[in-house]
N, CA, C and O atoms as a Maestro MAE file, in Angstrom:
{
 s_m_m2io_version
 :::
 2.0.0
}

f_m_ct {
 s_m_title
 :::
 protein
 m_atom[204] {
  # First column is atom index #
  i_m_mmod_type
  r_m_x_coord
  r_m_y_coord
  r_m_z_coord
  i_m_residue_number
  s_m_chain_name
  s_m_pdb_residue_name
  s_m_pdb_atom_name
  i_m_atomic_number
  :::
  1 25 144.385 -60.913 13.785 1 A "UNK " " N  " 7
  2 3 143.400 -61.915 14.127 1 A "UNK " " CA " 6
  3 2 142.963 -61.648 15.555 1 A "UNK " " C  " 6
  4 15 143.800 -61.522 16.449 1 A "UNK " " O  " 8
  5 25 141.767 -61.567 15.758 2 A "UNK " " N  " 7
  6 3 141.154 -61.149 17.006 2 A "UNK " " CA " 6
  7 2 140.933 -62.345 17.931 2 A "UNK " " C  " 6
  8 15 139.826 -62.530 18.437 2 A "UNK " " O  " 8
  9 25 141.946 -63.144 18.158 3 A "UNK " " N  " 7
  10 3 141.783 -64.319 19.002 3 A "UNK " " CA " 6
  11 2 140.910 -65.387 18.345 3 A "UNK " " C  " 6
  12 15 140.318 -66.211 19.041 3 A "UNK " " O  " 8
  13 25 140.825 -65.382 17.018 4 A "UNK " " N  " 7
  14 3 140.024 -66.356 16.298 4 A "UNK " " CA " 6
  15 2 138.569 -65.931 16.094 4 A "UNK " " C  " 6
  16 15 137.796 -66.646 15.455 4 A "UNK " " O  " 8
  17 25 138.199 -64.780 16.631 5 A "UNK " " N  " 7
  18 3 136.825 -64.318 16.482 5 A "UNK " " CA " 6
  19 2 136.640 -63.591 15.152 5 A "UNK " " C  " 6
  20 15 137.524 -62.865 14.699 5 A "UNK " " O  " 8
  21 25 135.502 -63.795 14.551 6 A "UNK " " N  " 7
  22 3 135.161 -63.104 13.316 6 A "UNK " " CA " 6
  23 2 133.907 -62.293 13.576 6 A "UNK " " C  " 6
  24 15 132.888 -62.835 14.004 6 A "UNK " " O  " 8
  25 25 133.976 -61.009 13.322 7 A "UNK " " N  " 7
  26 3 132.830 -60.138 13.509 7 A "UNK " " CA " 6
  27 2 132.203 -59.842 12.153 7 A "UNK " " C  " 6
  28 15 132.913 -59.500 11.207 7 A "UNK " " O  " 8
  29 25 130.912 -59.966 12.046 8 A "UNK " " N  " 7
  30 3 130.235 -59.640 10.794 8 A "UNK " " CA " 6
  31 2 128.786 -59.293 11.095 8 A "UNK " " C  " 6
  32 15 128.253 -59.613 12.158 8 A "UNK " " O  " 8
  33 25 128.179 -58.642 10.143 9 A "UNK " " N  " 7
  34 3 126.750 -58.365 10.209 9 A "UNK " " CA " 6
  35 2 126.087 -59.082 9.055 9 A "UNK " " C  " 6
  36 15 126.617 -59.141 7.946 9 A "UNK " " O  " 8
  37 25 124.932 -59.620 9.337 10 A "UNK " " N  " 7
  38 3 124.187 -60.323 8.300 10 A "UNK " " CA " 6
  39 2 122.931 -59.520 7.995 10 A "UNK " " C  " 6
  40 15 122.207 -59.107 8.900 10 A "UNK " " O  " 8
  41 25 122.686 -59.307 6.719 11 A "UNK " " N  " 7
  42 3 121.485 -58.611 6.299 11 A "UNK " " CA " 6
  43 2 120.599 -59.603 5.566 11 A "UNK " " C  " 6
  44 15 121.048 -60.294 4.651 11 A "UNK " " O  " 8
  45 25 119.368 -59.667 5.965 12 A "UNK " " N  " 7
  46 3 118.448 -60.592 5.328 12 A "UNK " " CA " 6
  47 2 117.145 -59.859 5.068 12 A "UNK " " C  " 6
  48 15 116.501 -59.379 6.000 12 A "UNK " " O  " 8
  49 25 116.759 -59.773 3.815 13 A "UNK " " N  " 7
  50 3 115.551 -59.054 3.424 13 A "UNK " " CA " 6
  51 2 114.352 -60.000 3.485 13 A "UNK " " C  " 6
  52 15 114.123 -60.775 2.557 13 A "UNK " " O  " 8
  53 25 113.591 -59.938 4.574 14 A "UNK " " N  " 7
  54 3 112.455 -60.834 4.746 14 A "UNK " " CA " 6
  55 2 111.338 -60.562 3.748 14 A "UNK " " C  " 6
  56 15 110.620 -61.485 3.362 14 A "UNK " " O  " 8
  57 25 111.181 -59.323 3.326 15 A "UNK " " N  " 7
  58 3 110.106 -59.003 2.394 15 A "UNK " " CA " 6
  59 2 110.354 -59.582 1.007 15 A "UNK " " C  " 6
  60 15 109.403 -59.929 0.307 15 A "UNK " " O  " 8
  61 25 111.594 -59.691 0.608 16 A "UNK " " N  " 7
  62 3 111.922 -60.194 -0.722 16 A "UNK " " CA " 6
  63 2 112.186 -61.699 -0.727 16 A "UNK " " C  " 6
  64 15 112.474 -62.273 -1.777 16 A "UNK " " O  " 8
  65 25 112.091 -62.333 0.427 17 A "UNK " " N  " 7
  66 3 112.381 -63.762 0.533 17 A "UNK " " CA " 6
  67 2 111.218 -64.577 -0.023 17 A "UNK " " C  " 6
  68 15 110.124 -64.531 0.539 17 A "UNK " " O  " 8
  69 25 111.421 -65.324 -1.115 18 A "UNK " " N  " 7
  70 3 110.310 -66.098 -1.677 18 A "UNK " " CA " 6
  71 2 109.902 -67.273 -0.792 18 A "UNK " " C  " 6
  72 15 108.843 -67.863 -1.006 18 A "UNK " " O  " 8
  73 25 110.716 -67.618 0.186 19 A "UNK " " N  " 7
  74 3 110.411 -68.744 1.070 19 A "UNK " " CA " 6
  75 2 109.855 -68.292 2.413 19 A "UNK " " C  " 6
  76 15 109.658 -69.107 3.314 19 A "UNK " " O  " 8
  77 25 109.603 -67.003 2.544 20 A "UNK " " N  " 7
  78 3 109.064 -66.471 3.801 20 A "UNK " " CA " 6
  79 2 107.679 -67.066 4.051 20 A "UNK " " C  " 6
  80 15 106.825 -67.069 3.164 20 A "UNK " " O  " 8
  81 25 107.471 -67.561 5.250 21 A "UNK " " N  " 7
  82 3 106.169 -68.131 5.599 21 A "UNK " " CA " 6
  83 2 105.151 -67.017 5.796 21 A "UNK " " C  " 6
  84 15 105.451 -65.980 6.389 21 A "UNK " " O  " 8
  85 25 103.965 -67.241 5.301 22 A "UNK " " N  " 7
  86 3 102.887 -66.284 5.503 22 A "UNK " " CA " 6
  87 2 101.696 -67.003 6.114 22 A "UNK " " C  " 6
  88 15 101.504 -68.202 5.915 22 A "UNK " " O  " 8
  89 25 100.926 -66.272 6.837 23 A "UNK " " N  " 7
  90 3 99.735 -66.824 7.466 23 A "UNK " " CA " 6
  91 2 98.541 -66.480 6.591 23 A "UNK " " C  " 6
  92 15 97.947 -65.412 6.742 23 A "UNK " " O  " 8
  93 25 98.191 -67.362 5.694 24 A "UNK " " N  " 7
  94 3 97.085 -67.104 4.782 24 A "UNK " " CA " 6
  95 2 95.731 -67.342 5.428 24 A "UNK " " C  " 6
  96 15 94.704 -66.967 4.863 24 A "UNK " " O  " 8
  97 25 95.712 -67.953 6.596 25 A "UNK " " N  " 7
  98 3 94.444 -68.203 7.266 25 A "UNK " " CA " 6
  99 2 93.979 -67.013 8.098 25 A "UNK " " C  " 6
  100 15 92.795 -66.902 8.417 25 A "UNK " " O  " 8
  101 25 94.901 -66.130 8.448 26 A "UNK " " N  " 7
  102 3 94.540 -64.980 9.269 26 A "UNK " " CA " 6
  103 2 93.555 -64.096 8.508 26 A "UNK " " C  " 6
  104 15 93.889 -63.534 7.465 26 A "UNK " " O  " 8
  105 25 92.370 -63.982 9.028 27 A "UNK " " N  " 7
  106 3 91.350 -63.146 8.409 27 A "UNK " " CA " 6
  107 2 90.699 -63.755 7.176 27 A "UNK " " C  " 6
  108 15 89.964 -63.068 6.467 27 A "UNK " " O  " 8
  109 25 90.954 -65.029 6.908 28 A "UNK " " N  " 7
  110 3 90.381 -65.679 5.734 28 A "UNK " " CA " 6
  111 2 88.912 -65.998 5.966 28 A "UNK " " C  " 6
  112 15 88.479 -66.275 7.085 28 A "UNK " " O  " 8
  113 25 88.173 -65.952 4.889 29 A "UNK " " N  " 7
  114 3 86.765 -66.361 4.978 29 A "UNK " " CA " 6
  115 2 86.707 -67.885 4.986 29 A "UNK " " C  " 6
  116 15 87.705 -68.558 4.728 29 A "UNK " " O  " 8
  117 25 85.536 -68.412 5.283 30 A "UNK " " N  " 7
  118 3 85.380 -69.870 5.282 30 A "UNK " " CA " 6
  119 2 85.680 -70.439 3.898 30 A "UNK " " C  " 6
  120 15 86.277 -71.510 3.791 30 A "UNK " " O  " 8
  121 25 85.279 -69.746 2.850 31 A "UNK " " N  " 7
  122 3 85.545 -70.215 1.484 31 A "UNK " " CA " 6
  123 2 87.050 -70.210 1.186 31 A "UNK " " C  " 6
  124 15 87.557 -71.152 0.576 31 A "UNK " " O  " 8
  125 25 87.751 -69.187 1.599 32 A "UNK " " N  " 7
  126 3 89.211 -69.144 1.409 32 A "UNK " " CA " 6
  127 2 89.884 -70.270 2.180 32 A "UNK " " C  " 6
  128 15 90.842 -70.869 1.691 32 A "UNK " " O  " 8
  129 25 89.396 -70.561 3.373 33 A "UNK " " N  " 7
  130 3 89.963 -71.652 4.163 33 A "UNK " " CA " 6
  131 2 89.773 -72.980 3.446 33 A "UNK " " C  " 6
  132 15 90.682 -73.810 3.415 33 A "UNK " " O  " 8
  133 25 88.590 -73.183 2.869 34 A "UNK " " N  " 7
  134 3 88.345 -74.418 2.117 34 A "UNK " " CA " 6
  135 2 89.280 -74.512 0.907 34 A "UNK " " C  " 6
  136 15 89.810 -75.584 0.615 34 A "UNK " " O  " 8
  137 25 89.480 -73.408 0.214 35 A "UNK " " N  " 7
  138 3 90.377 -73.418 -0.948 35 A "UNK " " CA " 6
  139 2 91.826 -73.695 -0.562 35 A "UNK " " C  " 6
  140 15 92.595 -74.228 -1.363 35 A "UNK " " O  " 8
  141 25 92.195 -73.337 0.654 36 A "UNK " " N  " 7
  142 3 93.562 -73.589 1.122 36 A "UNK " " CA " 6
  143 2 93.760 -75.033 1.569 36 A "UNK " " C  " 6
  144 15 94.868 -75.416 1.945 36 A "UNK " " O  " 8
  145 25 92.703 -75.833 1.534 37 A "UNK " " N  " 7
  146 3 92.853 -77.247 1.844 37 A "UNK " " CA " 6
  147 2 92.702 -77.613 3.296 37 A "UNK " " C  " 6
  148 15 93.243 -78.625 3.740 37 A "UNK " " O  " 8
  149 25 91.989 -76.823 4.032 38 A "UNK " " N  " 7
  150 3 91.766 -77.145 5.435 38 A "UNK " " CA " 6
  151 2 90.265 -77.267 5.693 38 A "UNK " " C  " 6
  152 15 89.699 -76.460 6.430 38 A "UNK " " O  " 8
  153 25 89.620 -78.263 5.097 39 A "UNK " " N  " 7
  154 3 88.153 -78.331 5.198 39 A "UNK " " CA " 6
  155 2 87.634 -78.548 6.615 39 A "UNK " " C  " 6
  156 15 86.637 -77.934 6.996 39 A "UNK " " O  " 8
  157 25 88.264 -79.384 7.389 40 A "UNK " " N  " 7
  158 3 87.752 -79.634 8.743 40 A "UNK " " CA " 6
  159 2 87.883 -78.407 9.631 40 A "UNK " " C  " 6
  160 15 86.901 -78.022 10.264 40 A "UNK " " O  " 8
  161 25 89.048 -77.774 9.709 41 A "UNK " " N  " 7
  162 3 89.109 -76.536 10.498 41 A "UNK " " CA " 6
  163 2 88.163 -75.466 9.948 41 A "UNK " " C  " 6
  164 15 87.589 -74.695 10.716 41 A "UNK " " O  " 8
  165 25 87.999 -75.415 8.630 42 A "UNK " " N  " 7
  166 3 87.092 -74.430 8.046 42 A "UNK " " CA " 6
  167 2 85.658 -74.702 8.494 42 A "UNK " " C  " 6
  168 15 84.915 -73.768 8.798 42 A "UNK " " O  " 8
  169 25 85.268 -75.968 8.537 43 A "UNK " " N  " 7
  170 3 83.921 -76.317 8.987 43 A "UNK " " CA " 6
  171 2 83.714 -75.903 10.439 43 A "UNK " " C  " 6
  172 15 82.683 -75.325 10.785 43 A "UNK " " O  " 8
  173 25 84.705 -76.201 11.293 44 A "UNK " " N  " 7
  174 3 84.585 -75.839 12.710 44 A "UNK " " CA " 6
  175 2 84.536 -74.329 12.900 44 A "UNK " " C  " 6
  176 15 83.764 -73.826 13.716 44 A "UNK " " O  " 8
  177 25 85.358 -73.607 12.145 45 A "UNK " " N  " 7
  178 3 85.346 -72.158 12.263 45 A "UNK " " CA " 6
  179 2 84.041 -71.556 11.776 45 A "UNK " " C  " 6
  180 15 83.533 -70.602 12.364 45 A "UNK " " O  " 8
  181 25 83.500 -72.114 10.702 46 A "UNK " " N  " 7
  182 3 82.213 -71.632 10.190 46 A "UNK " " CA " 6
  183 2 81.133 -71.855 11.228 46 A "UNK " " C  " 6
  184 15 80.296 -70.979 11.448 46 A "UNK " " O  " 8
  185 25 81.138 -73.013 11.871 47 A "UNK " " N  " 7
  186 3 80.154 -73.298 12.917 47 A "UNK " " CA " 6
  187 2 80.326 -72.338 14.089 47 A "UNK " " C  " 6
  188 15 79.343 -71.831 14.628 47 A "UNK " " O  " 8
  189 25 81.567 -72.089 14.481 48 A "UNK " " N  " 7
  190 3 81.840 -71.190 15.615 48 A "UNK " " CA " 6
  191 2 81.429 -69.761 15.284 48 A "UNK " " C  " 6
  192 15 80.941 -69.043 16.157 48 A "UNK " " O  " 8
  193 25 81.618 -69.343 14.053 49 A "UNK " " N  " 7
  194 3 81.237 -67.983 13.661 49 A "UNK " " CA " 6
  195 2 79.724 -67.797 13.692 49 A "UNK " " C  " 6
  196 15 79.242 -66.694 13.949 49 A "UNK " " O  " 8
  197 25 78.973 -68.863 13.432 50 A "UNK " " N  " 7
  198 3 77.519 -68.781 13.392 50 A "UNK " " CA " 6
  199 2 76.912 -68.658 14.779 50 A "UNK " " C  " 6
  200 15 75.756 -68.255 14.909 50 A "UNK " " O  " 8
  201 25 77.662 -68.995 15.810 51 A "UNK " " N  " 7
  202 3 77.108 -68.939 17.169 51 A "UNK " " CA " 6
  203 2 77.493 -67.682 17.883 51 A "UNK " " C  " 6
  204 15 77.107 -67.484 19.035 51 A "UNK " " O  " 8
  :::
 }
 m_bond[203] {
  # First column is bond index #
  i_m_from
  i_m_to
  i_m_order
  :::
  1 1 2 1
  2 2 3 1
  3 3 4 2
  4 3 5 1
  5 5 6 1
  6 6 7 1
  7 7 8 2
  8 7 9 1
  9 9 10 1
  10 10 11 1
  11 11 12 2
  12 11 13 1
  13 13 14 1
  14 14 15 1
  15 15 16 2
  16 15 17 1
  17 17 18 1
  18 18 19 1
  19 19 20 2
  20 19 21 1
  21 21 22 1
  22 22 23 1
  23 23 24 2
  24 23 25 1
  25 25 26 1
  26 26 27 1
  27 27 28 2
  28 27 29 1
  29 29 30 1
  30 30 31 1
  31 31 32 2
  32 31 33 1
  33 33 34 1
  34 34 35 1
  35 35 36 2
  36 35 37 1
  37 37 38 1
  38 38 39 1
  39 39 40 2
  40 39 41 1
  41 41 42 1
  42 42 43 1
  43 43 44 2
  44 43 45 1
  45 45 46 1
  46 46 47 1
  47 47 48 2
  48 47 49 1
  49 49 50 1
  50 50 51 1
  51 51 52 2
  52 51 53 1
  53 53 54 1
  54 54 55 1
  55 55 56 2
  56 55 57 1
  57 57 58 1
  58 58 59 1
  59 59 60 2
  60 59 61 1
  61 61 62 1
  62 62 63 1
  63 63 64 2
  64 63 65 1
  65 65 66 1
  66 66 67 1
  67 67 68 2
  68 67 69 1
  69 69 70 1
  70 70 71 1
  71 71 72 2
  72 71 73 1
  73 73 74 1
  74 74 75 1
  75 75 76 2
  76 75 77 1
  77 77 78 1
  78 78 79 1
  79 79 80 2
  80 79 81 1
  81 81 82 1
  82 82 83 1
  83 83 84 2
  84 83 85 1
  85 85 86 1
  86 86 87 1
  87 87 88 2
  88 87 89 1
  89 89 90 1
  90 90 91 1
  91 91 92 2
  92 91 93 1
  93 93 94 1
  94 94 95 1
  95 95 96 2
  96 95 97 1
  97 97 98 1
  98 98 99 1
  99 99 100 2
  100 99 101 1
  101 101 102 1
  102 102 103 1
  103 103 104 2
  104 103 105 1
  105 105 106 1
  106 106 107 1
  107 107 108 2
  108 107 109 1
  109 109 110 1
  110 110 111 1
  111 111 112 2
  112 111 113 1
  113 113 114 1
  114 114 115 1
  115 115 116 2
  116 115 117 1
  117 117 118 1
  118 118 119 1
  119 119 120 2
  120 119 121 1
  121 121 122 1
  122 122 123 1
  123 123 124 2
  124 123 125 1
  125 125 126 1
  126 126 127 1
  127 127 128 2
  128 127 129 1
  129 129 130 1
  130 130 131 1
  131 131 132 2
  132 131 133 1
  133 133 134 1
  134 134 135 1
  135 135 136 2
  136 135 137 1
  137 137 138 1
  138 138 139 1
  139 139 140 2
  140 139 141 1
  141 141 142 1
  142 142 143 1
  143 143 144 2
  144 143 145 1
  145 145 146 1
  146 146 147 1
  147 147 148 2
  148 147 149 1
  149 149 150 1
  150 150 151 1
  151 151 152 2
  152 151 153 1
  153 153 154 1
  154 154 155 1
  155 155 156 2
  156 155 157 1
  157 157 158 1
  158 158 159 1
  159 159 160 2
  160 159 161 1
  161 161 162 1
  162 162 163 1
  163 163 164 2
  164 163 165 1
  165 165 166 1
  166 166 167 1
  167 167 168 2
  168 167 169 1
  169 169 170 1
  170 170 171 1
  171 171 172 2
  172 171 173 1
  173 173 174 1
  174 174 175 1
  175 175 176 2
  176 175 177 1
  177 177 178 1
  178 178 179 1
  179 179 180 2
  180 179 181 1
  181 181 182 1
  182 182 183 1
  183 183 184 2
  184 183 185 1
  185 185 186 1
  186 186 187 1
  187 187 188 2
  188 187 189 1
  189 189 190 1
  190 190 191 1
  191 191 192 2
  192 191 193 1
  193 193 194 1
  194 194 195 1
  195 195 196 2
  196 195 197 1
  197 197 198 1
  198 198 199 1
  199 199 200 2
  200 199 201 1
  201 201 202 1
  202 202 203 1
  203 203 204 2
  :::
 }
}
């Protein structure tokens, strides 16, 4: 017993994790943003893109 210390390595596969958060808004079109349920930010972004 190493003074109560436990040494280990943890492996976690982020690519295979079904709960991994993804940024679906990155590079999304205004229509995709609306489909994702963010109508107000989508409206503001559409207005900003037009200027």
